[in-house]
Each structure stands twice: as C-alpha cells, then as structure tokens.
C-alpha positions as CSV (number, residue, x, y, z in Angstrom):
1,M,1.2,34.3,63.2
2,K,2.8,31.3,64.2
3,P,6.3,29.9,63.5
4,L,6.9,27.6,60.7
5,E,5.4,24.5,61.7
6,N,6.2,22.4,58.4
7,I,9.7,20.8,59.3
8,K,10.3,20.5,55.4
9,A,10.1,24.5,55.5
10,Q,12.2,24.2,58.7
11,K,14.9,22.0,56.8
12,L,14.6,24.2,53.8
13,L,15.3,27.4,55.3
14,N,18.0,26.0,57.4
15,K,19.6,24.5,53.9
16,I,19.1,27.9,52.0
17,Q,20.9,29.7,55.2
18,R,23.8,27.3,55.1
19,D,24.4,27.3,51.3
20,L,24.1,31.1,51.6
21,M,27.0,31.0,54.3
22,R,29.0,28.3,52.5
23,N,29.0,29.7,49.0
24,G,27.6,33.1,48.8
25,I,24.7,33.6,46.6
26,I,24.2,31.1,44.1
27,T,21.2,32.7,42.1
28,N,19.8,29.3,40.4
29,T,19.7,27.2,43.6
30,L,19.1,30.2,45.7
31,I,15.8,30.9,43.3
32,E,14.7,27.3,43.3
33,D,14.8,26.9,47.0
34,L,13.0,30.0,47.5
35,K,10.1,29.3,45.4
36,E,9.8,25.5,47.2
37,L,9.9,27.2,50.5
38,R,7.2,29.8,49.4
39,T,5.0,26.7,48.6
40,Y,5.5,25.5,52.0
41,V,4.5,29.0,53.5
42,V,1.6,29.6,51.5
43,D,0.3,26.2,52.5
44,E,0.8,27.2,56.3
45,G,-1.2,30.5,55.6
46,Q,1.4,32.6,56.0
47,P,0.9,35.8,53.7
48,L,3.7,38.0,55.2
49,L,6.3,35.3,54.8
50,A,5.2,34.4,51.1
51,K,5.3,37.8,50.0
52,V,8.5,38.6,51.6
53,I,10.0,35.0,49.8
54,R,8.3,35.9,46.3
55,L,9.9,39.3,46.3
56,T,13.4,37.8,47.4
57,F,13.7,35.5,44.6
58,E,11.9,37.9,41.8
59,H,14.7,40.7,43.1
60,V,17.3,37.7,43.0
61,E,16.0,36.6,39.4
62,E,16.0,40.2,38.1
63,Y,19.1,41.6,39.3
64,Q,21.0,38.4,39.7
65,S,22.4,39.6,43.3
66,F,20.8,40.9,46.5
67,N,20.7,44.5,46.4
68,I,18.8,45.5,49.4
69,A,20.3,47.0,52.4
70,I,19.4,45.7,56.1
71,P,16.7,48.2,57.4
72,E,18.0,50.7,59.4
73,D,17.1,51.2,63.1
74,D,14.8,54.0,63.7
75,P,17.5,56.5,66.1
76,I,16.5,56.7,69.6
77,E,17.6,60.1,70.0
78,D,16.3,62.8,67.5
79,D,19.4,65.1,67.4
80,E,21.3,66.2,64.2
81,E,24.1,63.6,64.4
82,N,21.9,60.7,64.3
83,Q,19.9,62.1,61.1
84,E,22.9,61.8,59.0
85,V,22.6,58.9,56.7
86,R,25.9,56.8,56.2
87,V,25.8,55.2,52.9
88,E,28.9,53.6,53.3
89,D,27.5,51.5,56.1
90,E,24.7,50.1,54.1
91,V,24.9,46.4,54.3
92,T,23.6,44.7,51.0
93,G,24.2,41.3,49.4
94,Q,25.3,38.3,51.5
95,E,24.9,39.9,54.5
96,S,21.6,41.3,54.2
97,L,20.0,38.1,52.6
98,A,21.1,36.1,55.5
99,Y,19.7,38.8,58.0
100,L,16.3,38.6,56.2
101,F,16.6,34.6,56.6
102,S,17.1,35.2,60.2
103,L,14.1,37.2,60.7
104,M,12.3,34.5,58.7
105,E,12.9,32.1,61.1
106,D,11.6,33.7,64.1
107,H,8.9,35.8,62.2
108,T,6.3,35.9,64.9
109,N,8.5,37.8,67.0
110,K,7.0,41.7,66.6
111,V,10.2,43.4,65.9
112,N,11.2,41.0,63.0
113,E,7.7,41.2,61.9
114,I,8.2,45.0,61.3
115,E,11.5,44.4,59.6
116,L,10.1,41.8,57.3
117,R,7.7,44.8,56.2
118,D,10.6,47.0,56.1
119,Y,12.2,44.9,53.5
120,I,8.9,44.8,51.5
121,Q,9.1,48.4,51.4
122,A,12.6,48.7,50.4
123,F,11.9,45.9,47.5
124,T,9.1,48.3,46.3
125,E,11.5,51.2,46.3
126,Y,14.7,49.2,44.6
127,A,12.3,48.2,41.7
128,E,10.8,52.0,41.2
129,E,14.4,53.2,41.2
130,N,16.1,50.8,38.7
C-alpha cells in the first residue's frame, strides 16, 4: 500500500477532518465528501481504504450517526484485571470518527492498517446486531 498520492484526496480528507472538528457530524455533508473521497481512493487502487470509506458513509447514512467504538488495544498482560471490558470507556461518535480519519491519513503504517481492518470488522458486527 502507498499513501494517498492524489492532492485532491489529501485536501478532501483534511477538509472532512476540519469539518468534523468544527461542526461535529453533519451527516449529509460527511456522506457526500466520503463518497467523493472514495472515488479518488478507488482510482489510486487502494482497496482497504475504499472499503473503510464505503462502510463509513453507509453506516452514517443508515444510522444518522457514527456508532462504532475506537478499536481496543490488545492487552499486553493476560491477567484478569486486563480482561474486564469497561463499556463506559468505549468512545464512539465524533471522537471515534476523527480517529478513523487519522488512521486513513497514514494507512501505510502497519498498526494503522490493522486498526482499519478492526473498524471493518466492527462495522460488520454492528450491522448484524442492529
């Protein structure tokens, strides 16, 4: 995988991030911008990003919000304390969406690629549960 090479795609991703920080999730604008971004990503031959972007705008379209939590880091130690799932610490909505966009910026980073795949899995699980 290579980073986004298309300047228009880079600028559009920056615009999406700025809009999110300034205005929160404005579904219509966000969906339109993501659909446009996806066309650039497809043209660049970036299938992982294309899928994440599609699932993101489909999710926002369907639920009129962003309900996917930031993927959890795998615990380093395997003791019982680390196994507790703390639901109240799950971050969804604007913060999770901002994190997803930051992963897209540097999607060639191996850790970011893994987390993008975690988001794909989370979209699938959320859709099955709802």
